[in-house]
KEMI-360703 format. One line per field, with one value per residue: residue in three letters; residue number from 1; x, y, z of N, C-alpha, C in turn. Coordinates in nm, 4 decimals. Layout:
residues N
resn c(Ala | ...)
resi c(NUM | ...)
n_u c(X | ...)
n_v c(Y | ...)
n_w c(Z | ...)
ca_u c(X | ...)
ca_v c(Y | ...)
ca_w c(Z | ...)
c_u c(X | ...)
c_v c(Y | ...)
c_w c(Z | ...)
***
This chain:
residues 125
resn c(Met | Glu | Leu | Glu | Thr | Val | Glu | Lys | Gln | Tyr | Glu | Val | Leu | Ser | Gly | Phe | Ser | Met | Asp | Thr | Gln | Val | Gln | Asn | Leu | Glu | Ala | Tyr | Ile | Lys | Thr | Asp | Glu | Glu | Gln | Ala | Asp | Trp | Leu | Asn | Gln | Leu | Gly | Tyr | Asn | Trp | Val | His | Gly | Asn | Ser | Asn | Pro | Gly | Ser | Arg | Val | Asn | Gln | Ile | Ser | Asp | Ser | Phe | Glu | Asn | Thr | Asn | Glu | Glu | Tyr | Arg | Leu | Glu | Met | Asn | Asp | Thr | Arg | Asn | Ile | Asn | Met | Ala | Asn | Lys | Leu | Asp | Glu | Ile | Leu | Gln | Asn | Asp | Ser | Gly | Gln | Thr | Tyr | Phe | Cys | Ile | Val | Gly | Ser | Leu | His | Val | Val | Ile | Asp | Pro | Ser | Ile | Pro | Ser | Glu | Leu | Gly | Gly | Lys | Lys | Ile | Arg | Tyr)
resi c(1 | 2 | 3 | 4 | 5 | 6 | 7 | 8 | 9 | 10 | 11 | 12 | 13 | 14 | 15 | 16 | 17 | 18 | 19 | 20 | 21 | 22 | 23 | 24 | 25 | 26 | 27 | 28 | 29 | 30 | 31 | 32 | 33 | 34 | 35 | 36 | 37 | 38 | 39 | 40 | 41 | 42 | 43 | 44 | 45 | 46 | 47 | 48 | 49 | 50 | 51 | 52 | 53 | 54 | 55 | 56 | 57 | 58 | 59 | 60 | 61 | 62 | 63 | 64 | 65 | 66 | 67 | 68 | 69 | 70 | 71 | 72 | 73 | 74 | 75 | 76 | 77 | 78 | 79 | 80 | 81 | 82 | 83 | 84 | 85 | 86 | 87 | 88 | 89 | 90 | 91 | 92 | 93 | 94 | 95 | 96 | 97 | 98 | 99 | 100 | 101 | 102 | 103 | 104 | 105 | 106 | 107 | 108 | 109 | 110 | 111 | 112 | 113 | 114 | 115 | 116 | 117 | 118 | 119 | 120 | 121 | 122 | 123 | 124 | 125)
n_u c(-0.1329 | -0.0371 | 0.0143 | 0.0166 | -0.0479 | -0.3462 | -0.3030 | -0.0911 | -0.2203 | -0.3977 | -0.2128 | -0.1117 | -0.3450 | -0.4116 | -0.1961 | -0.1551 | -0.0860 | -0.2610 | -0.3664 | -0.3826 | -0.5605 | -0.7922 | -0.8371 | -0.8933 | -1.1229 | -1.3029 | -1.3216 | -1.4373 | -1.6828 | -1.7963 | -1.8405 | -2.0064 | -2.2669 | -2.2140 | -2.0575 | -2.1539 | -2.2302 | -1.9847 | -1.8281 | -1.9670 | -1.9245 | -1.6444 | -1.6053 | -1.7417 | -1.5874 | -1.3444 | -1.4060 | -1.4712 | -1.2392 | -1.1974 | -1.0089 | -1.0070 | -0.9549 | -1.1755 | -1.2660 | -1.3617 | -1.1529 | -0.9283 | -0.9973 | -0.9784 | -0.7125 | -0.5924 | -0.6721 | -0.5177 | -0.2750 | -0.3030 | -0.3392 | -0.2867 | 0.0523 | 0.1650 | -0.0406 | -0.0618 | 0.1978 | 0.2051 | -0.0339 | -0.0178 | 0.2505 | 0.4610 | 0.3333 | 0.2854 | 0.5461 | 0.6420 | 0.4628 | 0.5249 | 0.7897 | 0.7474 | 0.6029 | 0.8013 | 0.9898 | 0.8470 | 0.8199 | 1.0863 | 1.1643 | 1.0983 | 0.9302 | 0.7945 | 0.5275 | 0.2128 | 0.0944 | -0.1742 | -0.2585 | -0.4267 | -0.5098 | -0.6039 | -0.7562 | -0.6332 | -0.3724 | -0.2470 | -0.2457 | -0.1553 | 0.1443 | 0.4310 | 0.3469 | 0.2433 | 0.2938 | 0.4803 | 0.6916 | 0.7642 | 0.8520 | 1.1071 | 1.2625 | 1.4976 | 1.4015 | 1.1667 | 0.8192)
n_v c(-1.1395 | -0.8069 | -0.5144 | -0.2634 | -0.1328 | -0.0784 | 0.1059 | 0.2522 | 0.3673 | 0.5321 | 0.7041 | 0.8382 | 0.9655 | 1.1285 | 1.2888 | 1.5147 | 1.8617 | 2.1392 | 2.3135 | 2.1479 | 1.9528 | 2.1098 | 2.1936 | 1.9426 | 1.8635 | 2.0684 | 2.0174 | 1.7612 | 1.8172 | 1.9891 | 1.8086 | 1.6184 | 1.5143 | 1.3900 | 1.1725 | 0.8993 | 0.8288 | 0.8660 | 0.6619 | 0.4357 | 0.4578 | 0.4388 | 0.1784 | 0.0293 | 0.0900 | -0.0199 | -0.2958 | -0.3601 | -0.3108 | -0.0634 | 0.1800 | 0.3990 | 0.7360 | 0.8923 | 0.7632 | 0.7134 | 0.6411 | 0.7415 | 1.0124 | 1.0741 | 1.0107 | 1.2056 | 1.4339 | 1.4160 | 1.5138 | 1.7846 | 1.8344 | 1.9207 | 1.9208 | 1.8011 | 1.6263 | 1.4576 | 1.3415 | 1.1954 | 1.0396 | 0.8964 | 0.8681 | 0.8061 | 0.5980 | 0.4087 | 0.3445 | 0.2323 | 0.0133 | -0.1311 | -0.1972 | -0.3660 | -0.5739 | -0.6621 | -0.7550 | -0.9703 | -1.1331 | -1.1778 | -1.3675 | -1.6021 | -1.8346 | -2.0128 | -1.9977 | -1.8798 | -1.5541 | -1.3325 | -1.0094 | -0.7377 | -0.4114 | -0.0649 | 0.0854 | 0.3205 | 0.2942 | 0.1556 | 0.3068 | 0.5704 | 0.7292 | 0.7578 | 0.4291 | 0.1144 | -0.1059 | 0.0258 | 0.0785 | -0.1810 | -0.2722 | -0.1718 | -0.3302 | -0.5982 | -0.8632 | -0.9857 | -0.9766)
n_w c(2.2526 | 2.2955 | 2.1032 | 2.1906 | 2.5016 | 2.6979 | 2.8939 | 2.7832 | 2.5651 | 2.7031 | 2.8254 | 2.5999 | 2.5009 | 2.7161 | 2.7465 | 2.5909 | 2.5152 | 2.6661 | 2.4730 | 2.2437 | 2.3391 | 2.3733 | 2.1083 | 1.9887 | 2.1336 | 2.0631 | 1.7871 | 1.7880 | 1.9102 | 1.7199 | 1.5132 | 1.6128 | 1.5454 | 1.3086 | 1.3613 | 1.3929 | 1.1299 | 1.0069 | 1.1303 | 1.0388 | 0.7590 | 0.7538 | 0.8543 | 0.6551 | 0.4250 | 0.5056 | 0.5373 | 0.2749 | 0.1446 | 0.0318 | -0.0842 | -0.2436 | -0.3764 | -0.2819 | -0.0587 | 0.2869 | 0.4573 | 0.3206 | 0.3196 | 0.5903 | 0.6324 | 0.4679 | 0.6083 | 0.8331 | 0.7551 | 0.7805 | 1.0446 | 1.3913 | 1.4787 | 1.7103 | 1.7871 | 1.5584 | 1.5517 | 1.7961 | 1.7963 | 1.5608 | 1.4235 | 1.6231 | 1.7621 | 1.5543 | 1.4748 | 1.7129 | 1.7396 | 1.5064 | 1.5634 | 1.7829 | 1.6613 | 1.4841 | 1.6681 | 1.7796 | 1.5518 | 1.4851 | 1.6635 | 1.5433 | 1.5871 | 1.4395 | 1.4364 | 1.3071 | 1.2796 | 1.3428 | 1.3007 | 1.4429 | 1.3855 | 1.4032 | 1.1144 | 1.0148 | 1.0928 | 0.8990 | 0.6726 | 0.6977 | 0.6671 | 0.8800 | 0.8399 | 0.9859 | 0.8051 | 0.6300 | 0.7989 | 0.8772 | 0.6329 | 0.6079 | 0.7675 | 0.8467 | 0.7966 | 0.5649 | 0.5641)
ca_u c(-0.0278 | -0.0791 | 0.1185 | 0.0095 | -0.1343 | -0.4510 | -0.2383 | -0.0147 | -0.3182 | -0.4438 | -0.1031 | -0.1073 | -0.4642 | -0.4177 | -0.0690 | -0.1431 | -0.0903 | -0.3972 | -0.4111 | -0.4204 | -0.6822 | -0.9040 | -0.8618 | -0.9585 | -1.2568 | -1.3851 | -1.3450 | -1.5335 | -1.8140 | -1.8470 | -1.8777 | -2.0754 | -2.3785 | -2.1625 | -1.9707 | -2.2096 | -2.2182 | -1.8413 | -1.7833 | -2.0272 | -1.8516 | -1.5100 | -1.6176 | -1.7792 | -1.4716 | -1.2429 | -1.4522 | -1.4722 | -1.1072 | -1.2132 | -0.9111 | -1.0006 | -0.9334 | -1.2921 | -1.3086 | -1.3521 | -1.0183 | -0.8370 | -1.0323 | -0.9215 | -0.5680 | -0.5567 | -0.6922 | -0.4064 | -0.1660 | -0.3278 | -0.3743 | -0.1873 | 0.1711 | 0.1770 | -0.1418 | -0.0234 | 0.3168 | 0.1759 | -0.1426 | 0.0162 | 0.3896 | 0.5291 | 0.2640 | 0.3089 | 0.6856 | 0.6503 | 0.3919 | 0.6033 | 0.9043 | 0.6974 | 0.5758 | 0.9302 | 1.0464 | 0.7718 | 0.8501 | 1.2286 | 1.1787 | 1.0822 | 0.8803 | 0.7260 | 0.3835 | 0.1521 | 0.0330 | -0.2769 | -0.2472 | -0.5400 | -0.4830 | -0.6977 | -0.7314 | -0.5421 | -0.2346 | -0.1872 | -0.2514 | -0.0903 | 0.2881 | 0.4851 | 0.2478 | 0.3041 | 0.3569 | 0.5992 | 0.7994 | 0.8090 | 0.9202 | 1.2469 | 1.3296 | 1.5804 | 1.3201 | 1.0451 | 0.7049)
ca_v c(-1.0419 | -0.6727 | -0.4276 | -0.1399 | -0.1558 | 0.0194 | 0.2117 | 0.3356 | 0.4464 | 0.6360 | 0.8019 | 0.9196 | 1.0493 | 1.2254 | 1.3590 | 1.6286 | 1.9958 | 2.1903 | 2.3672 | 2.0362 | 1.8931 | 2.2001 | 2.1827 | 1.8148 | 1.8672 | 2.1545 | 1.9470 | 1.6530 | 1.8777 | 2.0389 | 1.6988 | 1.5178 | 1.4501 | 1.3162 | 1.0637 | 0.7665 | 0.8080 | 0.8557 | 0.5277 | 0.3392 | 0.4668 | 0.3873 | 0.0322 | -0.0220 | 0.0988 | -0.1143 | -0.4314 | -0.3792 | -0.2786 | 0.0550 | 0.2836 | 0.4969 | 0.8713 | 0.9483 | 0.6809 | 0.7761 | 0.6161 | 0.8377 | 1.1467 | 1.0893 | 1.0121 | 1.3378 | 1.5362 | 1.4063 | 1.5980 | 1.9235 | 1.8400 | 1.9662 | 1.8346 | 1.7220 | 1.5207 | 1.3635 | 1.2664 | 1.0998 | 0.9473 | 0.8131 | 0.8379 | 0.7366 | 0.4718 | 0.3135 | 0.2992 | 0.1416 | -0.1123 | -0.2046 | -0.2547 | -0.4778 | -0.6834 | -0.7113 | -0.8334 | -1.0961 | -1.2138 | -1.2134 | -1.4894 | -1.7113 | -1.9528 | -2.0993 | -1.9740 | -1.7815 | -1.4495 | -1.2482 | -0.8813 | -0.6472 | -0.2717 | 0.0283 | 0.1017 | 0.4306 | 0.2532 | 0.0940 | 0.3951 | 0.6995 | 0.7120 | 0.6234 | 0.3262 | -0.0098 | -0.1773 | 0.0939 | 0.0583 | -0.3211 | -0.2877 | -0.1346 | -0.4233 | -0.7020 | -0.9753 | -0.9511 | -1.0487)
ca_w c(2.2701 | 2.2567 | 2.0492 | 2.2669 | 2.6173 | 2.7249 | 2.9719 | 2.6900 | 2.4909 | 2.7955 | 2.8392 | 2.4785 | 2.4935 | 2.8259 | 2.7567 | 2.5006 | 2.5736 | 2.6822 | 2.3438 | 2.1576 | 2.3943 | 2.3433 | 1.9640 | 1.9627 | 2.1910 | 1.9781 | 1.6607 | 1.8129 | 1.9371 | 1.5913 | 1.4234 | 1.6940 | 1.4768 | 1.1933 | 1.4058 | 1.3645 | 0.9861 | 0.9814 | 1.1698 | 0.9456 | 0.6319 | 0.7754 | 0.8621 | 0.5233 | 0.3368 | 0.5510 | 0.5056 | 0.1303 | 0.0890 | -0.0501 | -0.0516 | -0.3525 | -0.3248 | -0.2149 | 0.0550 | 0.4187 | 0.5090 | 0.2589 | 0.3659 | 0.7242 | 0.6129 | 0.4161 | 0.7112 | 0.9284 | 0.7049 | 0.8192 | 1.1858 | 1.4880 | 1.4691 | 1.8338 | 1.7804 | 1.4516 | 1.5919 | 1.9037 | 1.7614 | 1.4464 | 1.3930 | 1.7322 | 1.7907 | 1.4454 | 1.4832 | 1.8288 | 1.7103 | 1.4066 | 1.6338 | 1.8642 | 1.5668 | 1.4376 | 1.7792 | 1.7865 | 1.4341 | 1.4873 | 1.7433 | 1.4477 | 1.6573 | 1.3448 | 1.4449 | 1.2199 | 1.3604 | 1.2832 | 1.3711 | 1.4251 | 1.4212 | 1.3418 | 0.9710 | 0.9827 | 1.1219 | 0.7800 | 0.5562 | 0.7199 | 0.6903 | 0.8762 | 0.8731 | 1.0347 | 0.6925 | 0.5765 | 0.8971 | 0.8671 | 0.5051 | 0.6229 | 0.8577 | 0.7824 | 0.7508 | 0.4915 | 0.6227)
c_u c(-0.0814 | 0.0402 | 0.1267 | -0.0898 | -0.2413 | -0.3923 | -0.1596 | -0.1085 | -0.3702 | -0.3380 | -0.0982 | -0.2245 | -0.4702 | -0.2923 | -0.0526 | -0.1434 | -0.2359 | -0.4506 | -0.4595 | -0.5478 | -0.8047 | -0.9390 | -0.9373 | -1.1014 | -1.3502 | -1.4182 | -1.4474 | -1.6728 | -1.8770 | -1.9004 | -1.9553 | -2.1839 | -2.3332 | -2.0868 | -2.0254 | -2.1966 | -2.0721 | -1.7907 | -1.8407 | -1.9544 | -1.7118 | -1.5120 | -1.6504 | -1.6591 | -1.3627 | -1.2811 | -1.4407 | -1.3405 | -1.1087 | -1.1142 | -0.8977 | -0.9935 | -1.0528 | -1.3350 | -1.2872 | -1.2128 | -0.9211 | -0.8692 | -0.9705 | -0.7701 | -0.5220 | -0.5699 | -0.5814 | -0.2887 | -0.1794 | -0.3587 | -0.2589 | -0.0697 | 0.1883 | 0.0824 | -0.1015 | 0.0960 | 0.2846 | 0.0717 | -0.1052 | 0.1632 | 0.4577 | 0.4656 | 0.2902 | 0.4508 | 0.7006 | 0.5807 | 0.4667 | 0.7250 | 0.8628 | 0.6666 | 0.7051 | 0.9960 | 0.9785 | 0.8125 | 0.9969 | 1.2521 | 1.1619 | 1.0404 | 0.8093 | 0.5751 | 0.3405 | 0.0796 | -0.0690 | -0.2795 | -0.3680 | -0.4992 | -0.5904 | -0.6576 | -0.6324 | -0.3963 | -0.1679 | -0.1885 | -0.1802 | 0.0566 | 0.3388 | 0.3814 | 0.3192 | 0.3655 | 0.4817 | 0.7175 | 0.8530 | 0.8862 | 1.0684 | 1.3263 | 1.4069 | 1.4962 | 1.1993 | 0.9322 | 0.6034)
c_v c(-0.9062 | -0.5935 | -0.2983 | -0.1625 | -0.0471 | 0.1365 | 0.3076 | 0.4240 | 0.5611 | 0.7450 | 0.8953 | 1.0170 | 1.1566 | 1.3126 | 1.4799 | 1.7601 | 2.0410 | 2.2454 | 2.2562 | 1.9701 | 1.9787 | 2.1931 | 2.0545 | 1.8131 | 1.9520 | 2.0868 | 1.8358 | 1.7070 | 1.9269 | 1.9269 | 1.5885 | 1.4427 | 1.3668 | 1.1901 | 0.9242 | 0.7333 | 0.7873 | 0.7152 | 0.4209 | 0.3390 | 0.4084 | 0.2347 | -0.0301 | -0.0225 | 0.0005 | -0.2565 | -0.4590 | -0.3406 | -0.1556 | 0.1617 | 0.3836 | 0.6384 | 0.9316 | 0.8715 | 0.7528 | 0.7572 | 0.7181 | 0.9811 | 1.1724 | 1.0973 | 1.1494 | 1.4448 | 1.5314 | 1.4926 | 1.7417 | 1.9387 | 1.8944 | 1.8686 | 1.7457 | 1.6024 | 1.4140 | 1.2781 | 1.1592 | 0.9965 | 0.8530 | 0.7732 | 0.7552 | 0.6016 | 0.3681 | 0.2584 | 0.2002 | 0.0087 | -0.1958 | -0.2694 | -0.3745 | -0.5977 | -0.7452 | -0.7993 | -0.9698 | -1.1879 | -1.2549 | -1.3411 | -1.6147 | -1.8409 | -2.0494 | -2.0812 | -1.8738 | -1.6811 | -1.3732 | -1.1204 | -0.7930 | -0.5086 | -0.1861 | 0.0582 | 0.2134 | 0.3952 | 0.1861 | 0.1856 | 0.5285 | 0.6764 | 0.8049 | 0.5232 | 0.2035 | -0.0879 | -0.1079 | 0.0795 | -0.0836 | -0.3452 | -0.2543 | -0.2276 | -0.5291 | -0.8133 | -0.9229 | -1.0377 | -1.0795)
c_w c(2.2280 | 2.2046 | 2.1280 | 2.3818 | 2.6269 | 2.8027 | 2.8822 | 2.6083 | 2.5776 | 2.8115 | 2.7186 | 2.4776 | 2.6015 | 2.8338 | 2.6670 | 2.5772 | 2.5831 | 2.5505 | 2.2507 | 2.2088 | 2.3623 | 2.1949 | 1.9311 | 2.0139 | 2.1046 | 1.8458 | 1.6786 | 1.8379 | 1.8061 | 1.5033 | 1.4957 | 1.6179 | 1.3570 | 1.2336 | 1.3723 | 1.2163 | 0.9470 | 1.0135 | 1.0779 | 0.8121 | 0.6436 | 0.7792 | 0.7278 | 0.4296 | 0.3762 | 0.5112 | 0.3566 | 0.0638 | 0.0014 | -0.0067 | -0.1657 | -0.2953 | -0.2501 | -0.0910 | 0.1866 | 0.4780 | 0.4508 | 0.2975 | 0.5026 | 0.7152 | 0.5650 | 0.5238 | 0.8168 | 0.8853 | 0.7550 | 0.9674 | 1.2690 | 1.4893 | 1.5922 | 1.8292 | 1.6788 | 1.4932 | 1.6957 | 1.8644 | 1.6481 | 1.4438 | 1.5024 | 1.7595 | 1.6817 | 1.4481 | 1.5983 | 1.8018 | 1.6065 | 1.4719 | 1.7190 | 1.7747 | 1.5168 | 1.5437 | 1.7904 | 1.6718 | 1.4266 | 1.5680 | 1.6589 | 1.5150 | 1.5644 | 1.3476 | 1.3382 | 1.3088 | 1.2779 | 1.3648 | 1.3387 | 1.4745 | 1.3554 | 1.1982 | 0.9380 | 1.0103 | 1.0022 | 0.6584 | 0.5751 | 0.7521 | 0.7990 | 0.9258 | 0.9278 | 0.9182 | 0.6384 | 0.6696 | 0.8913 | 0.7386 | 0.5133 | 0.7132 | 0.7787 | 0.7207 | 0.6764 | 0.5439 | 0.5186)
***
């Protein structure tokens, strides 16, 4: 089961205003040489459960606070709320199955996060 389709991801990524797209492109170009190291650090911190204030996950989370509002709302807030609602719908069916959910690391640390959204639902998971 998917919480978000590839088509939906494409819609989000291609639906930003031109200003936001230019800002993102410029930011990626500026940090191009750092991207491989960034991904390695992010993966390492995720695998080792490292969420201390200096971790890459928290650095990225903090930078989202200062990002373009349109980008933050669509890339994080709206998507996390929608994915939490989809998970809630799946779990409300109470089929007795056990589910394992895989999402990107930032979807669990930047509020509204998937866990924070699920925490407000009727059923505790």
